[in-house]
Structure formats: structure tokens, C-alpha cells
DOFIVEX-173623 format. One line per 3 residues: number of its first residue (from 0); their letters; for each residue x, y, z of C-alpha. Coordinates in steps of 0.25 Angstrom, whole numbers. Example, Ala and Ser with C-alpha at 12.3 -4.5 7.8 and 13.67 -1.06 7.14 Angstrom:
residues 2
0) AS) 49/-18/31  55/-4/29
END
This chain:
residues 509
0) MEP) 782/-294/267  784/-290/253  778/-299/242
3) KQQ) 789/-308/237  785/-306/222  786/-291/218
6) CEI) 788/-283/205  790/-269/201  783/-262/190
9) QLG) 789/-249/184  778/-240/179  787/-232/170
12) HMC) 799/-222/172  792/-209/174  797/-202/187
15) NNR) 796/-188/193  810/-189/200  823/-189/194
18) CSF) 831/-198/203  846/-198/199  847/-213/199
21) CVS) 834/-217/191  831/-218/176  816/-215/177
24) GRL) 818/-200/181  828/-198/169  819/-205/159
27) TAL) 807/-196/164  816/-184/163  819/-188/149
30) GLA) 805/-190/145  807/-205/143  798/-210/154
33) RPQ) 784/-208/151  771/-213/157  768/-228/154
36) PLD) 755/-236/154  753/-245/165  747/-256/157
39) PHL) 760/-264/155  763/-263/169  749/-268/173
42) AEL) 752/-281/165  765/-283/172  758/-281/185
45) RVA) 749/-292/182  761/-301/177  768/-298/190
48) FAA) 756/-302/199  754/-315/191  769/-318/194
51) GHR) 767/-317/209  772/-303/212  764/-296/223
54) KVT) 772/-283/225  773/-273/214  781/-260/215
57) LVG) 778/-249/205  790/-242/201  795/-231/191
60) GEP) 800/-221/188  789/-216/197  777/-225/197
63) TLA) 767/-215/202  769/-208/189  762/-219/182
66) RGL) 748/-216/177  738/-225/184  748/-230/195
69) ADF) 736/-232/205  729/-241/195  741/-249/193
72) VRA) 743/-250/208  728/-254/209  730/-265/198
75) AAA) 742/-271/206  733/-272/219  722/-278/211
78) LGF) 731/-289/206  735/-292/220  749/-286/222
81) EEV) 751/-285/237  760/-273/236  761/-261/226
84) VVF) 773/-253/228  774/-239/222  789/-235/221
87) SNG) 788/-219/220  796/-207/222  785/-201/230
90) AKT) 781/-189/220  766/-193/219  765/-202/232
93) ARG) 767/-189/240  753/-187/238  744/-195/247
96) EFV) 733/-196/238  742/-203/228  746/-213/238
99) DEL) 731/-215/242  728/-218/227  739/-229/227
102) VEA) 735/-235/240  720/-236/235  725/-242/222
105) AGP) 734/-253/229  724/-256/240  727/-258/255
108) GRL) 741/-261/259  747/-263/245  753/-250/242
111) RLR) 768/-247/245  776/-235/241  791/-236/238
114) LSF) 797/-222/239  809/-218/231  817/-209/242
117) QGG) 830/-205/236  836/-198/248  834/-197/263
120) DRE) 831/-182/262  825/-172/253  838/-167/247
123) SHD) 844/-181/244  831/-186/238  827/-174/229
126) RTT) 842/-174/224  841/-188/220  827/-188/214
129) GRD) 829/-175/207  816/-170/212  814/-159/222
132) GSF) 803/-163/232  804/-178/229  808/-181/243
135) ERL) 797/-173/250  787/-180/241  792/-194/246
138) VRT) 791/-189/260  776/-186/258  774/-199/251
141) LDA) 780/-206/264  769/-198/272  758/-201/262
144) AAR) 762/-216/263  763/-217/278  749/-210/280
147) RGV) 743/-221/270  751/-233/276  758/-236/263
150) PVS) 771/-243/265  783/-236/260  797/-241/256
153) VNT) 808/-232/251  818/-234/240  831/-226/237
156) CVV) 842/-226/227  855/-222/233  863/-212/225
159) RSN) 873/-201/228  862/-190/230  855/-198/241
162) FAS) 863/-208/249  868/-199/260  853/-196/264
165) LAR) 849/-211/266  852/-211/281  840/-202/282
168) FPE) 830/-212/277  827/-218/291  822/-205/296
171) LFA) 815/-201/284  806/-213/283  803/-215/298
174) GHG) 789/-215/300  784/-215/286  781/-230/284
177) VTQ) 793/-233/276  795/-248/276  807/-250/268
180) VHV) 819/-242/263  828/-247/251  840/-239/246
183) DAL) 846/-244/234  861/-242/229  861/-235/215
186) RDP) 861/-245/204  865/-241/190  852/-234/184
189) GDL) 858/-237/170  854/-224/163  865/-215/169
192) SPD) 879/-212/164  890/-217/173  893/-202/177
195) ELR) 878/-200/181  878/-214/189  890/-211/196
198) AIT) 885/-197/200  874/-204/208  881/-216/213
201) PRF) 886/-215/227  898/-224/232  892/-236/241
204) SDV) 902/-233/252  896/-218/253  882/-223/253
207) APA) 884/-234/264  884/-225/276  871/-219/273
210) LVA) 865/-232/270  870/-238/284  864/-225/291
213) MVR) 851/-227/283  849/-242/287  853/-239/301
216) GFP) 843/-228/302  831/-237/300  825/-244/311
219) AGF) 828/-259/313  820/-268/304  817/-257/294
222) DVN) 817/-262/279  829/-254/274  838/-260/262
225) VGN) 849/-255/253  849/-260/239  862/-264/231
228) FPF) 872/-258/241  885/-266/241  885/-275/254
231) CVE) 900/-273/255  900/-258/255  892/-258/268
234) PRL) 889/-271/275  881/-264/286  870/-263/275
237) AHV) 871/-277/270  858/-282/278  850/-271/271
240) TRH) 856/-272/257  850/-279/246  855/-281/232
243) DGE) 843/-281/222  831/-287/228  820/-297/227
246) PTT) 816/-302/213  808/-291/208  801/-290/194
249) LVA) 802/-276/188  792/-272/177  801/-261/171
252) QDP) 797/-251/161  806/-245/150  803/-230/147
255) DGS) 797/-234/134  786/-241/142  790/-256/140
258) VAP) 788/-265/152  796/-277/156  798/-285/169
261) CDK) 812/-288/174  819/-293/186  822/-280/193
264) YAV) 835/-285/199  840/-294/188  841/-282/178
267) RGD) 851/-275/187  861/-286/189  870/-282/177
270) KRA) 872/-268/183  879/-272/195  893/-278/197
273) KVS) 902/-284/208  917/-283/210  927/-295/211
276) GCA) 927/-295/227  911/-296/228  912/-311/227
279) SCV) 918/-312/240  907/-304/247  899/-311/257
282) LDA) 886/-304/251  890/-306/236  878/-315/233
285) RCA) 869/-304/238  876/-292/231  872/-287/217
288) GVP) 885/-279/216  886/-264/213  882/-256/201
291) RPY) 892/-257/190  894/-242/188  897/-241/203
294) LDF) 910/-249/202  914/-239/191  911/-227/200
297) YGA) 917/-232/213  924/-245/211  923/-257/220
300) AEL) 932/-253/232  919/-252/241  915/-266/237
303) VPL) 923/-275/247  918/-289/249  910/-291/261
306) SAR) 914/-302/271  904/-310/279  911/-305/292
309) RLR) 910/-290/288  895/-292/284  892/-299/297
312) ESA) 898/-288/305  891/-277/297  877/-281/295
315) PVA) 866/-286/305  867/-301/303  852/-305/303
318) PLF) 847/-295/292  860/-298/284  857/-313/285
321) DAH) 843/-311/280  846/-301/269  858/-308/263
324) VAP) 864/-320/270  851/-329/270  849/-326/255
327) MLE) 863/-329/252  862/-342/259  849/-346/253
330) AAL) 855/-344/239  867/-352/243  858/-364/248
333) GAW) 849/-363/236  862/-366/227  868/-376/237
336) APP) 868/-391/233  871/-398/246  880/-410/246
339) APF) 873/-424/245  865/-429/253  861/-415/258
342) ALA) 850/-407/252  842/-394/255  827/-394/256
345) SVT) 825/-379/258  831/-365/260  822/-355/266
348) RRN) 825/-340/270  816/-334/280  816/-326/293
351) GAL) 830/-322/293  835/-337/291  838/-347/280
354) DVA) 832/-361/283  838/-373/276  832/-387/276
357) FAA) 839/-399/271  832/-410/263  844/-419/267
360) PAG) 848/-422/278  833/-422/282  829/-413/293
363) LAV) 841/-403/292  837/-389/292  845/-376/295
366) RLV) 844/-361/296  854/-351/292  853/-338/300
369) PPG) 861/-326/304  874/-328/310  876/-330/325
372) GGV) 871/-344/328  867/-358/322  876/-370/322
375) AGR) 885/-364/311  888/-349/308  895/-340/298
378) ELF) 896/-325/298  883/-323/290  874/-335/294
381) ALE) 872/-346/304  866/-360/302  856/-366/312
384) VTS) 850/-380/312  835/-380/312  833/-395/310
387) RAS) 843/-406/311  845/-417/301  839/-431/305
390) DRA) 853/-437/301  863/-428/310  875/-432/302
393) DGR) 869/-428/289  864/-415/295  878/-411/300
396) RGL) 883/-414/286  872/-406/279  874/-394/289
399) AAL) 889/-394/285  886/-394/270  876/-383/272
402) WEA) 886/-375/281  897/-377/271  888/-372/259
405) LAA) 885/-359/266  900/-356/270  902/-346/259
408) YGG) 890/-337/263  892/-333/277  906/-329/280
411) DEL) 915/-336/290  910/-347/299  907/-342/313
414) HPL) 904/-355/319  904/-369/312  893/-379/310
417) GED) 893/-387/323  890/-401/327  879/-395/336
420) ADV) 870/-393/323  864/-407/326  867/-409/341
423) DLA) 859/-403/352  868/-396/362  866/-394/376
426) PRV) 859/-381/379  871/-374/385  880/-379/375
429) AAR) 871/-374/364  869/-360/370  884/-358/371
432) LRR) 887/-363/357  876/-353/352  882/-342/359
435) LRA) 896/-345/353  890/-346/339  883/-333/340
438) SAP) 896/-326/344  906/-333/334  916/-331/329
441) FAP) 927/-330/339  939/-325/332  950/-329/330
444) LRW) 944/-343/333  936/-350/322  925/-359/326
447) SGV) 927/-371/318  918/-382/325  907/-386/335
450) RAR) 907/-400/340  896/-406/348  899/-416/360
453) DDG) 892/-424/370  878/-424/363  878/-408/363
456) ARV) 883/-406/378  896/-400/372  901/-393/360
459) ELE) 916/-390/356  919/-378/347  932/-378/338
462) LDA) 938/-364/338  950/-363/329  960/-352/330
465) GEG) 969/-356/318  982/-362/317  977/-375/324
468) GGA) 973/-367/336  959/-365/343  950/-370/354
471) VLW) 939/-380/357  928/-374/365  918/-383/372
474) LAS) 904/-380/377  897/-390/386  885/-392/394
477) TAP) 894/-397/406  905/-391/413  915/-386/408
480) EVG) 904/-380/399  914/-371/391  928/-373/388
483) YAL) 939/-373/377  952/-379/374  963/-372/365
486) RGA) 969/-381/354  981/-380/345  989/-367/342
489) GRD) 984/-353/342  982/-352/357  984/-337/357
492) DAL) 977/-324/361  968/-324/348  963/-338/352
495) RQG) 960/-334/366  953/-322/361  944/-331/353
498) IGA) 941/-340/364  938/-328/373  927/-324/362
501) VFE) 921/-338/363  919/-336/378  914/-322/377
504) ALR) 903/-327/368  900/-339/378  898/-328/389
507) GR) 889/-321/380  898/-308/379
END
């Protein structure tokens, strides 16, 4: 597990690559990037450790060009940093003896390499970096790191010259000890003319198929993520897509040598924009928008607001919940003021779920989980009761207030909050009800109510078909155990289709 507190320190702008998207190579080519003393960085390193940071990433330019890099790594280890990451283009780390020097300086288990692969093959990578042979040096670095047991992660900036090769990453990295791959959609570097930026910026919809193929090519559970790609352009990538990241302190260095800490992601916010329809996207709260110049280049036709239903049908629900739904719900509950007399005690995200405890009513606690169960469900999450309130009536009202507060974050309701939330059902009744909740919805019926009867020996489900029509379905522990009665208007083929889907679910089909 990564340390929660981390920082990045930029050891200058000098670089021996000339990547099309990076300012450091251009500054080096112009003679504006020069070697800098590391003393100011050592001072910032001590400040960072005192502030609680336990992971430090050394970036550039190319940090391996910094004079005294091994001594700097040694100083970080001596302070007590648990991980020291060197973010390199692989030019010097291709030599095993250079890796040995860094391993010795960091001490056992502390060194990590983060490698800048700018393409999945030699042609794409070398074209993007402007340096012939740079791909082969990175491959040698992979071998050198693997032989020494040094964990490796990979970073890529997606540009026009390399995106088609991304699907080759899984095969390229297999067996080389790579623990993570992060590919990042191009952001405005800030020093390119509009024409230069447009020349390297691909259209999101052109990139999407290569990203999908790349993600699917890695084995299940592999840590692959996509940075700053619009969720709406390709929802199949939503569960691995991140916009910005965990709070990170960046100690940046200007070409003149001045050093200043900043919030890495906060300084980028003003370079991104959203369009009018974004507010209706179910993941709007998790999206930082798109680079402002991109809208000038390609317009906003690709940016179609994402519905909860489309998202649920596209992305795997458990990873999606963990990556985006749980953080959204956590933020929403953090800002929620429950109606009197109810009060929250804690909201805790862990192990793929969100645990919510009430201070009032006493004893009430729930868990928000991926859809497909619970005592209430929406398209993107479900609610389970983990502890009932000592006062059942207050508990029901507290649950109803919570469920209403979260209605805006999960799409359509699949099954409503039922009276069984505080009633122990007969085992056979409970099992059938769980099966129906896992299979909902049953179009064109809308499941609108669950009533508990006979001390839990029977439940009645309200299924609405619109225009006053619908059905009441019962599940009981005594014969007849299952049945239904149609009510009102709308007793047509569509209604019978919905009832048929209900019974298919009960039969486990």
C-alpha cells in the first residue's frame, strides 16, 4: 500500500529527450535548462518529511542528470522516507551499475522506478521522444530493474504520435515486474502555440479504442489507470479513469533555479473547462473537464452527458463503485445536514463499501455497496442495514431521510426502501426477496414498495405499470408461497412481460 502522504521534487529541467509534449526538452534545447545545486531541494525534502510525507518522487526534466542524485536518494532514506521513486526516461538506468548505485543509496526495499514509456513500440516511442534508441534503453532498464527486484511503474502521455501503439503495452510489460501503468490524456503544456498543440493532440474518440484494448489486455487485477480522459467519451474505461489524483505537494523548479512548493493538481484547474451539458452527467463531480484548447480544436460533440444506466451497462460495477461512486457518496454525506432529530456519527470508506453510522437514532448503521442487493437499490449503489436502531420507528424515518438525500447520486431507483429494513423475514421469503432485488428492474414495471406482513412471514411488492395499472406480488412462507394480482388499468402485453421477468428471476434464470 502506498504511503498516504507523498510529495514530488523537481530536480531541474535538464533532459536528454525531446518529447513533443514536454517543456523540459525544449528548455534544454534552447540552453535555458542548466544543472542546479541540490541544497535547496534537500531543505524542501526535510520540510516535506516533517509535514508527514513518507513517499517522495524525484522528477525532472530527467532527474538522473542531477549531480549528486545518489547522495540525494541517500539523504531521503536517512530521513525516513519509506519509498523513493525516480521518474526516469531510462537513458542512464539502462546501465545496471547505475541502478545498483541507486539501490545501495536507498537501502533495502525503498527504491522504485517510474519509467516514461511514450509508446508501445520502438517507432512510436522514439518518434514521440525525438531520440533514436530511447525505447531500447527503456527495455534494458526493465531488465536491469527486474534482475535487482526493483518495482517499476510506467507513465505515458497520450499524443497523436503514440496512441495507436498503447494496446501493445500488456505484452511489452509482461514478465518485467511492472506493477502499475498510468496513461494520461494530454493537458496543455502551456508553452506551445495553438498550431503546435493541435498537431500533437488526438481526438478523444480516436484514442478510445486503443485504450479499451490496452485495459482489456492486462490480467485481471492489474493496476492500470487512465488519467483525465472524459468519462462520457468511453464509459467502458470509467472504472480505471481518474481525473487528477491524491493531494500531492510538488516542489517545482523554475529554469532560473528558484524552488517553490505547490499543490500539484490545484494549479492545473484553470486550464480545464466543461460544457453546458456536463452538469447533468452522473460523474460530473468526478470530472475535471477537458483542456480548454481541445474545445477549440474539436468542439464538444463527443461530450455527451453520461447517464447512470449507460454507465452501469458499460463498466464493471464493483470497481466503478470503489473508484467513483463511493467517493461521491462520501462527499455528499459529508455535506449533508440530516433533518432533526437525526444526526450522523461517522462516514467511513473501506474495503469497497461506505459505512455510515448514525448518532441519532441510536444504534442505526448502514452500508452503501455496489448495486444488486440491500434493502434499497439505485442503478449505481445499494443500501444495507448493518445495525438497527433501538427505536424502530425512528430508524425507519432515519433510513428514509438518508435514502432521499442520496437520490441524486445513483440514477433511477431499482427497488425501494422496504419495510423489511427493520423486520426479520422468514428465511424462504428473505431469500426470494434477495433474488428479486439482485435482478431488478423488471421493465416496464416500476418497483415502488415493499410491505412486511404477518411478522415477516409474508411480503407484498408493489409493481407499477403506469396509468393506474400494475400488480401486487406476494412472497410467503406458507402456501401459496408466491402469487400476484393485477390491479387497475394497463393489463396489456407489456405488463405481462414485466410479470414474466419477475418469475424468471424467482426461478433463477
